[in-house]
Structures are given as structure tokens and as C-alpha cells.
C-alpha positions in Angstrom: -67.8 -5.2 9.7 -68.3 -2.8 6.9 -66.3 -2.3 3.7 -65.7 1.4 4.5 -62.3 2.9 5.0 -61.5 2.6 8.7 -61.5 6.3 9.4 -64.9 6.8 7.7 -66.3 3.9 9.7 -65.0 5.4 12.9 -66.4 8.8 12.1 -69.8 7.2 11.2 -69.9 5.3 14.5 -69.0 8.5 16.4 -71.8 10.5 14.7 -74.3 7.7 15.2 -73.7 7.8 19.0 -75.2 11.2 19.3 -77.4 11.7 16.2 -79.1 8.3 16.5 -82.7 8.7 15.3 -82.9 12.5 15.6 -82.9 12.9 11.8 -83.2 10.8 8.7 -81.6 13.5 6.4 -78.5 12.3 4.6 -77.0 15.7 4.2 -77.2 16.4 7.9 -75.7 13.1 8.8 -73.0 13.5 6.2 -72.1 16.8 7.7 -71.8 15.3 11.1 -69.6 12.5 9.8 -67.4 14.9 7.9 -66.8 16.9 11.0 -65.0 13.8 12.4 -62.7 13.5 9.4 -59.6 15.2 8.0 -59.5 16.9 4.6 -58.2 13.9 2.8 -61.0 11.7 4.0 -63.6 14.4 3.3 -62.6 14.3 -0.3 -64.0 10.8 -0.5 -67.5 12.3 -0.3 -69.4 13.9 -3.2 -69.9 17.6 -3.4 -73.1 19.6 -3.8 -73.7 21.8 -6.9 -72.4 25.2 -5.9 -75.3 27.1 -7.5 -78.3 24.9 -6.7 -76.9 23.4 -3.4 -78.4 20.1 -4.6 -76.6 16.8 -4.1 -75.9 15.6 -7.6 -75.5 11.9 -7.0 -74.3 9.6 -4.2 -71.0 7.8 -4.9 -70.6 4.1 -4.0 -68.9 4.8 -0.7 -71.7 7.1 0.4 -74.2 4.4 -0.4 -72.1 2.1 1.9 -72.2 4.8 4.6 -76.0 4.9 4.4 -76.3 1.1 4.6 -73.9 1.1 7.6 -75.9 3.9 9.2 -79.1 1.8 8.9 -77.2 -1.1 10.5 -76.1 1.1 13.4 -79.2 3.1 14.1 -82.1 1.4 12.2 -82.7 4.7 10.4 -83.2 4.9 6.7 -81.4 8.0 5.5 -83.1 10.0 2.8 -81.7 12.4 0.3 -84.0 15.5 0.2 -83.9 18.5 -2.1 -82.3 21.7 -0.9 -85.8 23.4 -0.8 -87.3 20.6 1.4 -84.2 20.7 3.7 -84.6 24.4 4.2 -88.3 24.1 5.0 -88.0 21.2 7.4 -84.9 21.9 9.5 -84.0 19.0 11.7 -82.9 21.2 14.6 -85.1 23.9 15.8 -83.7 26.0 18.7 -85.9 27.0 21.6 -84.8 30.7 21.2 -85.3 32.6 18.0 -83.0 35.5 17.1 -84.5 38.0 14.7 -82.2 40.0 12.5 -84.2 43.2 13.1 -83.2 43.4 16.8 
């Protein structure tokens, strides 16, 4: 059993059921977990810098979520820079929509 708040643990378990090993990007996983939470619980997570979009620092609860994720999925989550995340999207649709059309 983890030391996470119960609602964060449930949200992490829910996200892990479908994300599993599809990505090791912390920001992507964090977004999926946060979709399962209400606004009060979302406030427990750190925010990105509004200008640079970089994650400034992980708080202790987020580090616990990452450890719990490893326990659930055997995936080590990584914190990547915004630039790297933009270049290596974790989900690439089969269909591309161009803005020119």
C-alpha cells in the first residue's frame, strides 16, 4: 500500500490500467492521472512554468506517485524537457490533418 492520498492512489491505478507501458513520460502520465481527479486533488500536483512550459521541480507526493507507478507498471517515469516532449510525442495518430487544407 502506498502513502499517497486515497484519491490520488485510485487515479494512479486507473491511469495505469490503460497507459501501462505505452509511455515513460512523467508529464503525460501526470496528465492522465489528473484527468481522474477533482480540482482540489489536482492542486496537490506542481505546476509548470507558464512561459517556458518546463516542470520546475517535483514535489514529494509526485515522487511518491512515480515510485507507485513503477510498482504498478514496472516503468521508470522520466521528466523530459518541453522541447524533447514536443519532438517525441508519445502518441502519433495514423491520420495527419494539415492546417492548410
